[in-house]
Every structure is written in C-alpha cells, then in structure tokens.
N, C-alpha and C positions, 0 to 999 in steps of 0.2 A: 404443584407444578411451578417451575421457575417463572414462567410468564405471568401466572396469577399473582405470585408473591411480588414480582417486580411491578406489576400494574397497580397493586394496592399501595406499595411504597411510593410510587410516583403520584398516585392520586392524592395521597396525604400532603404532597408538596405542590399540588395543583398543576401537575404535568400530565398531559394525556398520553396514554400508551401508544397512540398513533404515531408519535415521533420515534418511538423505538421501531415500529414497523417500517417507517421511512428509512431509518438507518440500516436496518437489515436488508431491505430491498435495494437500497443504494449500494451497499457492499456487494450483494449478489450480482447486480447488473454490471458493476465495475469489473469484478473478477471474470464473469462470463464474457464480457466484451474483450478483456485482455486475452482470454483463452481463444476466442474466435479469431483474433488478429494474429496470434502467435505463429500459425503456419506460414503466414506471409514472410516472416523473418527468417524462416528455415529453408527457403527455396534453394539458396546457394549451397548450404551444407548437404542437402539431399542430392543435389546435382553432383557434387563432388564424391559422395560416398556410393551412390547407386548408379550414377551415369544416366539418370532420367533427364528427359528434355524439359525445358521450362513449360512447354505447352502441356505436357502430361501432368506436371504438378499443378499447373494453373487450372486444369480441368476439374481437379478435386476441389480447389478453392472456389471455383465458379459454382459447382454443385452445392457446396456449403452455403454460399450466399443465396442461391435460389431457394433452398429448403428453409433457410432462416426467414425469408420473406413469406413463403407459402404456409409455414406452420403458425404464423401469428394468429389468424382467426381460430384455428383449432386449439391453440393454447388457451384462448379465452373460454372455449367450450369445456376444455378439461378442467380449468380452474373452477368454473361454475358447477361442474359435475363432481369433481374429486377434492376440490379445495386448493387454495393458493399454495399452502405450505407443501402439500404433496407434490404439486407440479414443480415447485422450485427445487425441492430436494431431488426429485427424479431427474430434472434437467442437469443438475450438478453431477449426479452419479453417471448419467449418460455421457456427458462431456468428458469426465474423468476416465471413464472406461474406454472411450475412443482414443484418447491421448495415450493412456497407459498401454493399450494393446498395440499402438503404433510403434512402440519401442522395439518390437520384435518383427516388424514388417520387412519384407524383402522384395515384394512385387508391387507394381503400380496399381493393380486392382485392389490390393489391400489399402493402399493410400486413399484411393477413391472411396472405398467402403467406409473407412474409419474417419478420415478427415472430411470427406464429402457428405456421406449419409449420416453417420452417427453423430458427429460433432455438429453438423448442420441442423439436425432435428433437435438436439439438445439445446443449442443456442436459440433456435426458433421458439422454444418453449418459454424463454425469458425475453422475448422481443418486447416492443413498446407496449403491447397490450397488457403486460404485467403492471406497468406503471399506471395505465388507465384504470385497471381493476382495483389496485391498491388505493389510488387516490379517490376513486368513486365510493368505495366501501367505507373508508376510514375518515374521510374529510368532507364536510359540507362547506367549511370556510378554509381559506388558504389553499384551495385545490390548485389554483394556477401556479402558486409557488412550488408545490409538490411536483407538479408535472414538469416545471422548469428544471428542478433538481434532477429528476430522473432522465430528462432529455439530455442533460449534460454528462450523465454517468458514462455513456458510451465513449465519448471523446476523452473523458477523464481517465478511463481505464486504459485506453491506448497511450495517452500522453504519459501516464505515470509508469506503466509496467513495460511497454514495448522497449524503451531504451535499456531497461534493466535486463530484460530477456535477451536482447541482442548482445549485451556484454557477457552474460552467462554463457551464451552459445559460443561466442568467440573464445572465451577463456577455458570452458570445460566441455563443450560439445552440445549438440542439439538434444541429446537424450537427457542430460542433466537439466537443461532448460525446461523440457517437458515435465520432468519430475517436480521441479519447482512450481510450475503452473498448477499441477495436480495437487500439490500441497496447499496452494492458495484456494483452490476449489474445495478441498476437503474442509478447510477452516470455514469458508462461507457456508458450506452445507451443514456443518455442525451448528453454527450460529442460527441459520434459518430453521433447522429442526427444533432447536431449543426455544427460540424467542418468537418465531413467526406464528401468527394466528390468522384465520381466514377472515373473520369479521369482528367488529367491536363487541357484538352480542356474545361471542365466545367467552369474553371476560366480563360479561354483564356491564358493558360500557356503552354509552351512546356514541355516535360518530362525533368527531371533533367539530365543535360549533353548535351542537344540539344538546338537548337536555333529556330526551327520551331514548331509551334503548330500542333499537329497531330490530325486530326478530328476523332471522334469515328466511328468505323465500323457500318454498318447498323445492327440492331438487327434482328436476325432471328426469325421466328415463327414456332411453331409446334414441334413435338417430335424429329424429325431428328436433328433440330438445337440445341435443349437442350442436346441431347446425344453427339453431336459433340463438344460442348463447352469445356468440360474438356480437350479434345485432343488439341484444339486450344490453350488453356492456356499453356499446356506443350510444344507445338511446339514453342510458343513465347519465353518461357524461354530457 
C-alpha cells in the first residue's frame, strides 16, 4: 500500500506519518469549505437564469448551514463506526454528486434538495469534529497546533478559492465554476483514499509523541454505540 511504503520511508527520516494525515485532512477541509461557500457566489447568476427570488435561493443555503451543524455529532459517530477515511471519501462523493446534479436543475425544489440537503449533509460530515478526531487519534503532543491549523482551514478555503470561483463564474458561467469545484473535490477524494488511515495502529505506529502502539478500541454496534461516539471523542480531547 502507498501509505505503508510512505510511512516506512518517513520513519527512516524520523518523520511521523501523522503529518501526512494532517496535510490530507487540511486539504480535504479546505476544499470542502470552498465547496460549501461556492453557492453563495452563484446567487446572482441563478437569479438571472431561472428568475428565482433571493429568498428562495437563500432558503437552500440556510438549510445547508443547518445540516452542516446538525451532522457534526453524527459524523463523529460514523468515523468511530466506519473509519475516518470512509467518512471523508463519502463526504467528498456526496458533495460532488450534489453539485454535479445541480448542473441540470430547473426547479427550486431541486436546488433545495441538492444544495440544501445533499451538500449540507456532505459538508457536515467534514465539520470540526473531523479535526478533533484526527488530532486526538494521531497526536498526543502538538495537538493544540494541529487543532489551530484545522480551525484555520475553513477561512483559508474561502479566502483562497472563492475569488477564483467568482472570476470563473463571471468569465465562463456558473456551471463551469461548479465543474471546477468538483474537480478539486475529486482530487481531494483521491488523496484521502490513497493516503488517509484511521489510526496510527493501522500502520503499526504509535501516536505522535508516544513510543507504544495503541491498539484500536473495539467498534461498537447498534444505535447506542453510534450515539455515544461523539461524547467519547470529546472526552478524549
């Protein structure tokens, strides 16, 4: 596996693979933050093309924000149950599917379903709880630094990509802008699938700052375990 070979190569140079995990997570959160904010740039083009009111478009964006917040605790549960990599890749696929399907939308309800529900759930799966989970599992030292980097990723994604997306929209139209965003999401998804691992023990490594490999806890099953997982993540932090 690529991650195993890379981890061995980095270990020979006394570099912990946790920093690769940080880079992959940072890339994913930057791109998903840009994807989450992109619809706000496209309000005027949608008004001109479809004649929708600002209130109608804003209702989809408001629903997206609500689901982004609501799915945070469930994202932690899914990460504990199915693994961080699976959740990250699923989130990228879900966001991409919502944006790509919106290229053919013609009705307001389609906008609400795709940009509100689908994109809202997808971005919610990569909410701040992803940063907490990664930092807690991979780092015992420098955890504050890692959390600070991840906290900055949301603003960084908007600062870096939104002006570019706005320029593409002005020059080539909102559909081309969405295709470009989906291209960035695809790149982040491939990187996450290739390099992301759930825990240091997957690569027979200790957490950063420790010397002993920590075996993963047994995965619970059922609704009670899923609901308890977010609290376990917070307690670890």
